[in-house]
N, C-alpha and C positions, 0 to 999 in steps of 0.2 A: 504493499501500501505505499501511497507516496502523500506525505504532510509535507506543509512548507514552515520552515524554522527563520526567523530574520530573514526572511525574501529569499532563502536558499530550499528548493525542493530537495528533500532528503527521502531515499528509498527505505522502508522498513517493513519489518514482518507482519502480518496481521495478526492483531491481540497485544500490540504492543504498547507500552505506557509512554507517558510524556519524558521520562528519563533518557528511554531509548532513543528517542528522535533527537534530545538534544545531544546525546552521547556521539551519534552519528553526526551531527552538526559540527561537533567541536572535532571531531577526527577528519572531516573533510577539510575544514578550515586551518587543519593544523596548528589546534589550541590546546592547551592543557587540560586533561581530562579532570584534573580536580578543581577546575572552574563550576563544573556540574555542582559540587556542594555548596559553593559559594554565592551561586548566582540565583535568580528568579526566572520562574516559567510564569510567563501569563499568556490567557488563551487570546482570541483578535479582538476583544471588546476592553483587554486591560486588567481582566481579573485575574488573580495571583491563582494557578493550580498547584497541588503537590505533584511530585515526581513518581507518584503511581495512580496518577489520572489517566483513564483507559484513552485512547485515539480512536478517531475514525476517518476513512477516506477523505482525502482534500482538506483537512483541519491546519488551520494558520495557527502557529505559535512564535512568541516574542520571547528570547532570553535575555535577559540583561544581566550584566556582571555588576555586583555592588562596588 
């Protein structure tokens, strides 16, 4: 399934959680994986979501580093 993280489309497995999408984004951008623990994940409307939030096809996420 494909989801968008910070305007970058990432391909992840069905049933993935938000942490998996952000981790794939970090690897794609060659950023440190440890940023996953310090950053905030938001949905398309700006609401904070948890690392274990389920995803669906075409969902838009924003990852902000604190």
